ROBADO-279119 format. One record per residue: residue in one letter; x, y, z of N, C-alpha, C in turn. Coordinates in steps of 0.02 Angstrom, whole numbers, plus 50000, padded with zeros to 5 digits. Example, Ala and Ser with C-alpha at 12.3 -4.5 7.8 and 13.67 -1.06 7.14 Angstrom:
REM ROBADO-279119
A506604971650390506154977550390506604983550390S506424988850354506844994750357506455000250394
REM end
This chain:
REM ROBADO-279119
N542275657953834541725662453853541255659253903Q541145652753896540715649253942541015649154012V541665648154017542005648354082541945655354113L542025660454073541965667354098541255668654123E540755666254087540065667254109539935663654175M540195657654182540105653854244540455657454302F541065659954290541415663654342541015669754363D540765673454314540375679454329539775677754372H539455672154357538865669954395539055668754468A539615665454479539825663954548540075670154584Y540505673954550540835679754581540335685354596S539895686854548539415692254558538925690654614N538735684354620538285682454674538625682954742Y539275681154744539635682054807539665689454826M539855693654778539935700754793539265703954810E538725701754778538075704854790537735702354853H537805695854868537415692954922537825691054983A538485690754977538885688155033539405693055058Y539755696555014540295701055035540035705955086P540405707355141541105705355156541175698855194A540675694655196540735688155229541265683955195D541485678755229542025674555201541805670555141E541205667855143540975663555088540235664655074L540035662555015539335662854994538985656255011M538375656855036537935651055045537435651254987P537555647354935537195648354872536465646054872L536275641754919535575639454921535125644554956T535385647555009534995652655045535195659655024C535685660254980535875666554949536065671855001R536525669855046536775674655095537485672855112G537815677155149538505676055168538565671455228R539115667555229539255663355287539705667155335V539445668755393539815672355444539935667655503R540555666555519540715661755572540425664155639G540095659555673539775661155736539035662555729Q538825664255669538115665555656537765659555625E538165654855600537895648755570538095642755614P537725637355611537925631355649538635629255631S539015627255681539715625355670539755619155626R540245619155581540375613355539541025609955560G541265611555619541885608455643542495611655612D542995607355595543635609855569543565613755504V543045612355465542955615955402542915623455413D542615625455469542535632655483543185636055503D543715632155516544355635255535544665639155477A544405638355417544645642455360544355649455362L543825650455400543475656855401543745661255457G543965667355440544255671755489543975678755489K543385679555458543065686155452543525691055416F543855688555363544305692755324544145692355249S543495691755232543265691655162543665686555122L543665680455147544085675155120544015674255044T543395673855020543285672454949543575677954905L543505684254926543765689754885544525689354880I544855688354937545585687954936545815681954895D545465676354903545655670254867545565670954791T545155675754770544975676454700545385681754663L545795685554699546125691454669546495689854605D546975685154607547365684054546546975680254493T546425676854512545995673854461545695679154416L545515684854445545235690354405545715692554349V546365692754365546855694854315546965689454263V546985683154285547055677654237546485677754186L545885679354210545295679554167545225686354131N545755690454135545765696954100545225701654125K545065701354188544575705854218544955710954261T545345715154227545785719754263545395725254299K544845727454271544435732554304544155729854370E543875723754368543615720654428544165719354479F544765717554454545325716454499545505722854536E545545728354500545715734654531545205736554585E544565735454571544045736854620544115732154680A544265725854667544325720954721544905722654767V545475724654739546055726454779545885732454824R545545737354797545345743154838544895741054896K544435736354883543995733954936544395730354990V544855726054970545255722355018545655727155062I545975732055031546375736955069545935740855117K545345742655095544905747055135544525743255189D544295737155173543805733755217544085728155260V544615724755238544825718655272545225720255335N545025716955390545365717655454545675710855472L546325710855484546675704555500546785703755575D546505708055615546635707955687546025705555726N545675700655698545065698255730545225693255785D544825693355838544885688455892544535682055870I544895678155830544595672155801545145666955790V544995660655802545475655255794545395652355724V545945652255687545935649855618546465644455607S546375640755554546865635655533547485639055505V548065637255530548695640055503548765638055430F548615631855415548675629255347548215632955298E547575633155315547095636255269547215643755262T547385647055317547515654255314548135655655272N548625651255277549235652155237549085651455162I548775645955143548705644755071548175649155039R547645650955077547105654855047547195662355056V547345664555116547375671755130548065674555116L548575671755148549255674055134549425672955060G549255667055035549375665654964548975670254919G548355671654939547945676154899548205683254897L548455685654954548745692354956549385692754915L549805687554921550425687554883550295686754808G549815682454790549635681854720549355688354692G548935691654732548675698154712549215703254703H549695703354749550265707954744550685706454682S550785700054668551205698154610550905700754545V550255699854536549955702154473549845709654474A549775712654533549685719954537550315723554513I550895721154536551515724554515551665723054441M551435717254417551505715754346551085720654304L550465721754324550025726354288550285733554292K550535735354350550805742154358551405743254312E551825738154307552415738654264552215739254190K551655736254171551425736754102551165743854086G550985747554138550825754554129550105756454116E549645751554116548955753154102548515753254164H548635748654209548205747854268548635748254332M548295749254387548595748954454549165753954463Q549145759554430549675764554437549695767554507W549145767154542549105769754610549375764954662Y549465758554642549645753354690550345754454718N550405753754784551045754954817551215749354867G551055743154848551235737454890550785736254949E550175738954947549725738255005549565730855020L549455726854969549315719754981549905716155014L550505718054994551105715155025551165717155098H550995723355114550995725555184550505721355225M549915720055197549425715855231549685708755238A550025706255188550305699455190550825698955245K551235704055252551745704055304551425704255373E550905708255380550535708555444550255701655461L549965698355412549685691755424550235686755439G550795687255404551355682755417551575683055490Y551625689055517551815689755588551285686855634K550655687055614550125684255655550135676655656L550435673655604550495666455602551105663855639L551605667955648552235665655678552165662755748P551715665355793551665662255859551495654855857A551205652455803551035645355798551665641055796F552235643955779552855640155773553235639555839N552935641655893553255641655959553215634555989T553575629855957553615622955980554345620855979T554505615656017555205613356019555425610455953S554955607855914555125604655851555175609555793G554835615155799554795619755743554185618555699L553825613055714553195611955679552665616555709P552245619655668551765624455695551165620955727Y550875624355776550215622255800549725622555741P549215618255742548755618455685548305624555683R548225627955740547785633855742548125639655778V547905645555762548165651555793547605656655799N547625660655852547145666155859547455672355826L547095675255779547375680955741547545686855786K547185687555841547305693255886547775691555943F547705685455971548065683756032548605678356023G548685675755964549205670755953549015663955979V549485660656016549375653856039549405653356115R549905656356146550015655456218549615660256262H549335665356233548955670356271548355667256305P548185669356367547615666356403546955666756364E546885671756322546265672556284546305669556214A546835665856199546935663256131546445657656113R546215653856164545765648256153546055642956106T546705642456105547045637356066547725636056098G548115631556070548775630056098548795623656138T548225620156143548225613756180548315607856133E548315609156068548375603556020549075600556024T549115594156011549765590656011549955588055941D549465587555897549595584555831549435589455775T549745588255719549575591855658549685587155599C549385588755543549485584455484550125586355449T550405581755412551035582955377550965588655327A550405588655290550295594055242550215600755278C549895600655337549795606855374550455610155393A550945606155411551605608855430552075609455371G551945605655318552415605455262552195609255201T551655613355208551405617155151551435624555167L552025626855184552125633855203552685637255163I553135633255137553765636055111553655640755052L553195639555008553105644054951552875650954973E552345651155013552085657655034552565661155081F552855657455129553295660655178553945662955144A554215658855099554815660955064554685666855018A554115666854984553935672554942553865678854983L553565678255042553495684155086554185686755107S554635682155123555315684255141555675687455082R555605684555023555945687154964555655693954944F555005694754948554685701154930554875706654979T554915704955045555005710155096555725710755120G556135705655108556815705755135556845703655208T556295701255235556265698955305556325691355306S556895688855330557055681755320556695677055367I556395679555421556135675155473555595670355448F555195672555401554645668355376554925662155340E555385663155295555675657555259556055652955306E556395655855356556765651755403556305647055442Y555735649655464555265645555502554975639955459A554805641555397554525636455352555045631055336R555675633155326556205628255313556315623655373K556295626555433556405622455492555865617055499A555245618855483554705613955486554815608355435L555025610155375555155605155323555745600755343D556265603755371556845599955393556655594655444F556205596655491556005592055544555605586155516I555155587555471554765582155440555235577355403W555715580155367556195575955331556585571555379E556805574355435557185570455484556755564755512K556105565855518555665560955549555365555955500R555545556355436555275551555388555455544455410Q555065539555392555225532655408555805530555363R556385529255393557005528555355557005522455308S556675517055328556705511055286556265511755224S555725515555230555265516255172555315523155140N555605528055175555635535055152554935538055142L554455535555180553775538355179553645542255243V553145546555241552935550255301552215548455317G552035549155381551355547755402550895553655391V550265552755411549755557855400549775563255453T549835561255517549865566155571550475564855615I550735570255644551355569955682551275574055746N551585571855800551585575655862552045581655855I551795587655867552175593755854552715594855907H552695591055961553195591956014553735586656012T553535580356000554015574856002554235572555932G553825573855882553975571455815553765564355803D553415561255851553165554455841552585554455792W552575549355750552015548855703551395546355740V550845549955733550225548155766549805543555721R549715545655659549405541355609549955538955562K550065532555560550645529855524550475527155455D549885529055429549735527255360550005532755314S550145531055253550465535755207550165535055138G550035540755105549775540855037549945547455004V549565549254953549665555654920549035559854923G548555557854965547925561554971547905565955032A547325566455062547205571055118547715570055174G547975575555199548425575455256549165575455238I549325573555176550025573255154550115576855087D549615576755045549655578854975550115584654960S549975590554987550345596454967551045596854997Y551205592555045551905592155070552365590055013Y552165584854977552565582754919552575588054865E551995591154854551945596354803552425602054817Y552475604054881552885609854898553625608454897L553825602154907554535600454900554765601654828L554375599254780554575600054710554515607354689K553975610654708553875617554687554355622354722A554575620654783555065624854817555725624654779Y555885618954751556485618554709556415622954647V555825622754616555705626754556555735634154573L555415636154628555375643354645556025645954674L556355642054716556935644454754557605641954727G557595636754687558215634154658558665630554707D558385628154762558765624554813558745617054798D559335614254781559365607154762559115602454816S559175604254879558985599654933558245598054930F557835602754908557125601354902556985596154848L557345596654792557255591754738557495584854760E558045584754797558315578354820557825574954867R557525578854911557025575954956556415573454918F556195577554871555605575554832555755569054794N556335568654762556495562654724556525556454769T556775557254829556785551654877556085549354893H555645554154910554955552454925554605549554863Y554735552554805554375550354744554555543154727D555175541354736555385534454724554995529754770A554905531754834554535527654881553795527254862I553515532854840552815532954819552695528154761M553135528454712553045524254653553195516854668R553585515654720553755508854738553195505654780Y552905509454826552445506554873551715508654863I551595515054851550905517754850550595517054782S550985517954730550725517654662550595510354642Q549965508854627549775502354600549345503854539P549675505854484549335508854426548705505154406P548155509054396548125516354400547945518954469L547945514554519547745516554586548315519554626L548145523454677548625526054725548345524454794L548605519254826548315516654887548765517854947D548465520055002548845521355063549145514855090V549745515555119550095509855149550325511755219H550585506955256550875508355321551615510255312I551835515555347552515517855336553035512755358H552875508655408553345503655432553285497055394K552705495855364552585489855324552295492055257P552705495155215552435498255154552165493455102M552275486955112551985482155065551255480555083L551015483255140550335481955162549905488155150N549345487355117548885492855107548555494655173A548485501255186548185503555248547435504255243R547175504855182546445505355173546275503455101T545635502355090545405499955025545025505354987W545145511655004544805517154969545295522854959M545115527254912545525533054895545125539354905D545445544854925545085551154932545215555654872S544755560254861544765564254799545355569054795L545665570654851546225575354849546825572654810L546865566054803547425563354765547385565154691A546825568154670546755570054599547255575254578F547585578554626548105583454609548745579954584F548835573554603549475570254593549675569554520P549225567954474549435567754404549735574454381G549465579954405549745586454387550445587354413L550565584854474551235585254503551715580754464Q551475574954442551885570454403552075573654336V551635577654308551805581254247552375586054260L552335589654316552875594254334553525590454345K553485584554374554065580254383554325577654316G553875576854267554075574154202553915566854194D553515564054240553335556954236552635556454207I552585556554141551945557454108551505551154109R551815545354099551415539154091550965537854152P551225537454213550775536154269550275541854280A550465547954261549995553554266549385552354222I549515550154161548965548654114548535543054141E548845537854168548475532054193548015533954250T548285537354301547865539054359547325544054339H547495548954298546995553854276546425550354239E546585545654196546065542154159545615538154205M545905534954255545505531254304545025535954339L545275541854360544845546754394544295549254348Y544455550154285543955552554238543395547354229Q543585540954229543075535854224542605535954285V542885537354343542475537954404542005543954397I542255549454370541835555454360541275553954311K541425550454258540915548954208540365544454238K540545540654288540055536254321539625540054370H539925544954406539565548354461539455555854448N539655558354390539615565554371540135569854405F540325568154465540855571554501541295566354536L541855568554560542295564054598542055563854670P541815558154695541605557854766542205559454812E542055561854871542595563354918543035557354931A542745551454927543145545254931542775539754894F543175535254864542885529654827543335523554837T543035517654831543385511454846543795509254786T544195504054797544615501554743544215498254687D543585496554701543145494254647542675499854625F542865506054642542565512154615541845513354638R541665510654696541025512354726541115518454771V540575522054784540605528054825540735526154897H541235529254927541395528254998541145534155039W541325540255019541035546455046540715550054987A540075551654993539695553854934539735561254920Q540025565254965540035572554954540515574454898H540405580354870540885583354824540835590954831P541315594054865541285601354877541575605454819L541485603154758541715606754698542475607654699R542825602254715543555602654719543865603454650P544425607054645544725608654580545315604254560E545505599454601546125595754588546125592054522F545555589154504545525585454440545595590254381A545275596054386545345601154333546075603354327E546415603954384547115605854385547545600754346S547445594354361547835589154326547655588854252T547025590154236546815590154165547185595654127Y547235601554158547595607154126548325605454114F548655602654164549365601154157549495595554107L549055590654104549135585354055549035588053984Y548575592653976548475595653909549085599753890K549365603453937549975607353923550555602753904A550585596953935551155592353923551075588453859T550465586653841550365582153784550075585653723G549705591053733549355594253678548795589953650D548605584853687548095580153664547395583353672P547025584253618546355587353623545865583353665Y546045577253681545615573153725545485576853790Y545995580353815545925583653880545485589853875L545405592553816544905597853806544205595053813E544115588953788543465585653796543325584153869V543835582253906543755581153978543535587654011G543855593153993543675599654020542955601554004K542735600053944542035601453925541555597453968T541735591253983541315587154027541255590254096L541815592854123541795596154188541335602154186I541385606154134540975612154128540235610254123E540075605354082539385603154074539095600554140N539485596654176539245593854240539145599354292L539585604254294539505609754341538855613554326N538745615054263538145618754244537505614754254K537545608254241536955604054244536765602054315Y537275600654356537125597754421537275602354481A537745607054474537945611154531537695618354527R537505620654469537295627554461536615628754493V536565634054532535945636154563535855643654549P535275646454561535165653554545535665658354578C535935656354635536375660954672537105658554673G537325655254621538015652954618538065645654599F538545642154630538625634954621538645631754690A538265626454699538215623254764538575616554765A538925615254820539265608854828538765603154827M539005597254808538565591354806538585587954874K537995586954902537935583354965538005575854954D537745573554897537785566454880537785565954803V538345563454777538405563054704537925557854674R537685553354717537235548154692536525550754682T536315555354725535635558054721535605564954688G536185568354685536185575054657535965580454705S535905578754770535695583654820536265588554834H536085594554855536565599954864536705601454937E537255604954948537445607455014537525614955008D537335618655059537335625955056538035628755068R538485627355022539175629855027539475630854958M539875635954952540285637054892540965639554918D541425634854925542065636354955542465641354913S542905645054946543295650154911543735647154858F543955640754868544415637854818544075636654751F543415636554751543055635654687543195641554641L543195647654667543355653554627544115654354618A544495652354668545225653254665545545648554615E545285642554609545625637354570545225634654511M544605632754522544235629254469544195633354405F543985639654410543905643654349544585645654320K545085646154362545755647754338546005642154293Y545955636054316546215630354277545785629054215L545125629754222544695628654163544815633954110Y544905640154131545035645554083545705644354047L546215642654086546875641454057546875635454010L546465630554026546415624553983546195626453912F545725631053907545445632753841545735639153812A546125642953851546355649453827546905648753775D546865652953724547415653753676547895658953703K548475659253672548985663953695548735671153694E548335672853643548095679753637547555681353689D547295676153724546795677353776547125679553841M547785678753846548145680353908548465687253903I548425691053957548745697653957549445697453987F549665691554008550345690654032550535683454021D551185681954028551435675254015551385671054079I550935666254080550815662154139551435657954155E551865656754105552465652754116552975656154161D552885662654175553335666254218553165665354292Y552655661354306552415660554375552355653154392I552365651754456552215645054480551575645354521F551175640054517550555639754555550685636954625T550405640154675550405637154742549875631754743T549795628454799549295623154803548585625854798E548505632454810547855635754802547825639354735A548295637854691548335640754623548475648254623H548795650754676549005657754675549675658354639L549785664054609550355665054564550935668354601L551515665154599552125667954626552635668354570P552965674054561553425674954504554065670954514L554305667954460554905663854464555535667954477W555515674554465556115678554478556265679254552L555825676754595555965677154667556585673154687S556775668254645557365664154662558005668254663T558005673954630558605678154627558565684154674T558045684254716557925690154759558045688454832N558415692854867558515692254939558725685254960Q559265682754930559495675954946559925676055009T559625677755064559995678355127559845672555175I559395668155155559195662855200559735657455202S559955655655261560475650555267560165643755255K560485639855212560235633155196560585628055242K560185623355264560465617955304560895613555259N561485611755283561925607555243561685600355247T561415597955193561125591155193561485586555146T562105588355127562465584555077562525577155096T562695575855160562815568955180562185564755180E561605567955179560985564255183560805560855118Y561135562655063560915560254999561435556054963T561925553455001562475549954969562245543554934E561675540654954561455534454924560945535454869L560805541754852560305543054800560565541054732D560125538354691560285537154621560245543754585D560815546654571560845553354542560785553054466S560265549654443560185548854371559875555054340N559915555354274559645561154239558895561954251F558545556354260557825556754269557645559954336D558115560054384557985563354447558055570854440W558425573154391558595580254387558315583654325T558075579854277557805582954217557145579754199C556745583254159556115580554135556225576954069P555975570754062556075567154000555685570353943N555965569953883555635572453823555175566953797T554525568153800554055562953781554095561253707Q554325565853666554385564353595554955559453583I555445559353628555985554453622555775547753653L555405548253708555175542053741554675538353698F554285541953659553765538853618553865540753545P554405538753513554535540653443554025537653396N553885541353342553435539053290552735537353316D552545540053373551885538653401551595544853432P551335549453391551055555653418550445554453462M550155548453459549555546953499549735542853561F550335544153588550555539953644550085540353704A549805546353716549355547053773548735542553765Q548475542353704547895538153691548065530753701S548665528753681548865521753689548915519753762I549065524553805549095523153877548385522953907R547955527453883547275527853910546835521953890E546935519553829546465514853800546325508653844P546845505453872546695499453913546315501153977L546265507653995545935509554057545235512154045K545005512153983544355515153966543795512154007N543825505654019543275502254053543485499654122V543995502754150544255500254214543725500754269V543315505954267542805506754319542275501454314D542115499254253541625494054243541925487054248K542575486854266542925480554277542915476054216S542955479054157543015475154095543535478454051C543935474354019544465476953977544245476853904P544485481653864544315481453793544575475053761R544185472453715544395466253682544925467953630G545515465353639546045466553591546005461753532I546435462753484546455458253426546735451553449S546385446253434546615439653456547235437653416R547595432853442548185430453407548005427453339A547425424153338547225421053275547055426353223E546825432253247546625437553201547225441753179D547795440753213548375444653197548575443553124S548665448953088548805448453016549475445053003L549885444653054550535441453044550475433853044G549885431353061549785424053061549995420953126S550625418953131550865415753192551175420953238G550825422853289551085427953335551505424753389P551725428753439552125426153493551735421053535K552075418253585551755413353628551175416653666P550695412653690550145415453730550415419253790P550025423953816550275428053872550455423853933L550945426153968551155422954031550685425154086R550435420354125549995421954180550405423554242A550155428254281550525430554340550645424854389R550135420554396550205415154446550725410054426D550895409754361551385404854337552095407654334F552165414154344552805417454333553335415254383M553945413754358554515412154400555095416454377A555365420354423555905424954405556545421454384S556605415054403557215411354385557155407754318N556575408254287556455404754224556645409254165P557185407554129557415411854073556875412854020E556475407554009555945408153958555425413453979H555265413454044554795418454069555075425454062L555715426254076556025432854070556025435253998E556105430653952556095432453881555385434753860I554875431353887554185433453872554055440353900L554295441453962554215448153992554525453553949K555115452053924555475456953882555065458753821K554765453653789554355454953729553745459153747M553495458353808552905462153829553085469053855G553735470753855553935477353879553975477753955V554015471953988554055471754061554765470154081S555045474254125555725473154149555715471254222L556205467454242556265464954311556835468654345I556685471954400557185475854436557305472454504H557925470954519558105467954584558255473654633L557875473954687557965479054738558495476954788K558755481854826559295480554873559085475754929D558425475854946558195471655001558025464554980G558195462754918558085455954895557435454954857R556975459854862556355459354824556465461254752V555975459654710556005461654640555415466154624Q555515470554577554985475054556554885474454480L554255473954460554095473454389553865480254364V554135482454308553965488854278553815487754204Q553255490554181553095489854110553185496454073H553515496254016553575501853970553315499353902A552705501353885552385498753825552795500053762V553165505653763553545507453703554105502453689Q554305498653741554845493753733554585486853712A553925486153708553645479653688553775478353614A553765471853596553915469953527553375472253479S552755472753504552195474953462551655477753508S551145480853478550595483453517550215477853552L550175472053519549845466353550550225463953611D550895463753605551305461753662551235466853718A551175473153701551085478353752550435477353790E549905475353754549265473953787549335467953834D549695462753810549805456953853550195458953915G550675463453907551055465753964550635469454014L550165473453990549725477154035549275472354074R549015467154039548595462254073548995458454125F549615456754107550045453154155550165457354217M550295463954208550415468354265549785468954308Q549195469354276548575469754314548465463354355E548605457554324548555451254360549025451054419M549635453554408550145453454461549935457854520I549625463654504549385468154557548835464754597E548365461454562547825457854597548105452254640L548595448554612548895443054649549245445654711S549605451254704549955454254761549465456554814S548895459454792548385461754840548095455854878Q547975450254844547715444354877548195441854929Q548835441754912549345439254958549395443755019Q549315450355009549355454955065548775454055113K548195451955085547605451055127547645444755169E548085440055149548155433855187548465435355255Q548335430955301548595431955369549355432555369Q549595437555404550315438555408550625433555457L551175430555437551515425655480551875429255535P551785427055597552135430255653552875428755651P553285432855684554005431455687554145424655718R554665421355695554875414955723555585415455750A555825410055779556485410255810556885404155789V557555405155788558025399655779558405398855845Q558335392955876558655391755941559215386655932I559815388355959560385383755954560425379856020V560285373256015560235369156076560855364956088S561315364656041561905360356049562445363856091H562945359956109563515362456148563885367756106P564105373356136564095374956208563525379656227F563015380356183562495385456196561905382756235F561725376356221561195373056259560555377256263G560355380256208559715383756205559735390956227R560325393256250560355400256275560355405356217V560545403256158560565407856101559925406956060V559525412256058558905412356020558925418255972L558865416955908558895422155856558215422955824T557995429155818557355430355784557435429355709A556905427255676556945425755605556255426955573G556265428255509555645429055472555495422755433P554905419855442554745413555407554605414855333A554705409855293554565410355221553815410455210Q553605413355154552905413555136552685407155100F553155402355094552995395955061553265390355105G553095384255086553345378555124552925377055185M553225373655235552875371655295552605377655333D551975377155356551685382355398551915381155470L552405385055492552695383955558552205385155614S551675389055600551185390455653550775384155670K550795379155626550415373055638550865367255661H551495368755672551965363655696552305366355758K552045364255816552285367055879553035365855890A553285360355864553985358755875554445362155826G554155365055773554565368255723554965363155684T555545365155661555995360655625556645360055665R556845353955678557425352855721557955348755684G558575350855689559105347055656559775350655661F560305347255639560965350255638561025354855578V561485359655584561585364555531562195362755490A562145363755424562705362555380562755368255329T563365370355316563475375655266563485372455197I563145375555151563095372655083563625375755037K563745372254983564185374754930563805374154863P563755379554825563985386354840563565389554896Y563875394154932563575396954992562945400854977N562875403554916562275407454901561675403054884G561785396654870561235392054857560865393354792C561185396854746560835398754685560945393854627S561315388554639561415383454588561415376654624E561515371254586561495364554615562005363854671I561795360954727562225360254786562765354954771T563385356754782563945352154765564155347754824N563885348954885564045344654942563405341854973P563015338154932562365335754958562445330955016E563005327255019563095322455074563145326055141A563415332255141563475335955203562825339255224V562365339955176561745343755187561165339155203K561185332955180560615328455186560395327755259E559725328255269559405327755334559635333155383K559895338655356560115344155400559795350655378I559895355755418559645362455401560205366155365A560065368255305560585371455263560655378855282L561285380855290561445387855305561705391055240M561405396655221561595399755157561575407255161Q561865410355110561935417655107561355420755068R561135426555089560595430155055560855433454990G560405433954942560565437754882560705433454821Q560755436754763560945434054698560405429754665C559895427554702559345423954671558755424054719M558185421554697557575421554738557625416454794F557275417854851557255413154906556975406354883A556465406654841556155400454817556665396154780E557105399254742557615395554704558105392254752K558305395854805558755392954855558425386854887A557775387754904557415382354938557375376054894R557245377054830557205371254785557875367554781N558425371354779559095368254773559285364254835I559135367054894559325363354955558845357454966Q558215358154945557745352554951557975346754907K558215348454848558465343354802559075339854831A559465343454871560055340554902559895336554964G559255336554986559045332555043558995336255109A559055342855109559005346655171558285346555197I558215347255264557545347255294557305354455308G557735359255297557555366255308558135370655286G558035377155291558555381755271558535388155310I559115390955323559175397455356559565401955311V559265407555292559605412355249559865418055293I560505419555287560815424755327560955430755283
REM end
């Protein structure tokens, strides 16, 4: 009831003081009309003089069981909204908010009509408007790559002399990769295939241009050449919904290629970007290097996507970290640093954290997430509520407001908060029959069986190296993963309770352990050696496993449920945190420049120069101008992973050895013991 009252406060003020304007300005209690207010830059590209907030709110009205208001709103949209305005709008925002809003409204309208009580007069008018808008967006796709221009003129398109757009060369990955749900739904609803074809072509192009060694994508891309303009990669602003739409396109359309692409990207995200509980941007060509030391608030959607994927543990971890930030600042700042200080202080009432909270509650049934939802409601009422609606936060530190209430606040925030607390009898339809778009609009799952005329690109050969494990294709059963522990979510959250304050909860000491003599003291990250069997045994007890990657690196993964005891699991978590800090420190150190191996003996006499990567240990070659000089000898065994059996041939020479089967450091120790002055790994 409290959520309904809050929605009524926001919606009624928009309708009374702003409609038919696109948005409500809650501090001055009037509508925001583009061109009549000072420009806010790109933010205003969402406004197209098409009653944005009303269209964005249509299916929210039905979710909240406000069918009478929905019927009135649909009549207003049909009667008042004009989509033929001479105005330049964002293709991305218009797609997710307006096209998505019209399609979501149509989806619930036909559902209500079928039930026989409401909307009996409805004859697909919202779908007709959606199709009209779809055609107005198509000129943006007039590029050699198939990636759309970021902006389009609703009346004149892109190339027309009066369009005032079409000179852009770049777009964000999310801008081009967040079209498939709405465009495919429009094609399936209408039987007109061109929309889905255009959206698929854009996705295909982004996939082709991914960085092949890391399987990551950059933030912005040239729409004509496909070159990456911004080569940093993360799960926040500029990329976020691209990943979301790959997975959801598989759910909605049943096309395996979308799931295969998502799984490929997800593996890269968890390998490079995920540093639990953080999600830090990296460079696509050097994914082991962090690209920045702060995170933006849009990544708060990612735990919800991980729930849909079925990867619950990291979802719980990241969500808990975000919640601790919220408890510190009342809202999630637009950006915050890795030590949880405010980087950008604004908060435009974004719904992504509420979205992830809802999905985690659905997945776990843990009442903790209801308490999180109550905190969100209390903070909105206490800090953002004003007499004429809810106002965005200009600065979360001071509590100052900004005169804006974005349409997504009504489209998403109240939808997710209502669903979080709603019982089954509170719903007039089954929400499980629909999938949420990135703007939380509802598209029916039965679309996968409708108008399947779109030709799919044959991508079979692209996925031959994928690990086709069950976890890539199915969602794990958390009751099996965490047997005899109904409080598994709490056990994951607990070590993160004080992460923002940079202090860990004090666990039970070994001396206090009721068993008396517990396991050995925890292994410190700085002391760890992958070649030490004793260390590996300690890792195993702590639930930490060592994975050898194809490129010779190793990856550490902790599964607390596999630890010998809860105390060992805590030790494992501390070890992983130490390892993350140690890795971050190493990344901040100066990167060693490429070096060379030159063959100066007969018959080459220096003409053969091979590039090489220097080791991160041993002699600092940058401080030795002459480098290391000597004759080369092949060692036995060739992999260098055990004691060298021909030390007489290796002494005072540079050892030549094969890559793989053990750590570089282990090879170096073995050849050093044999008397070698250096080593070359091939």
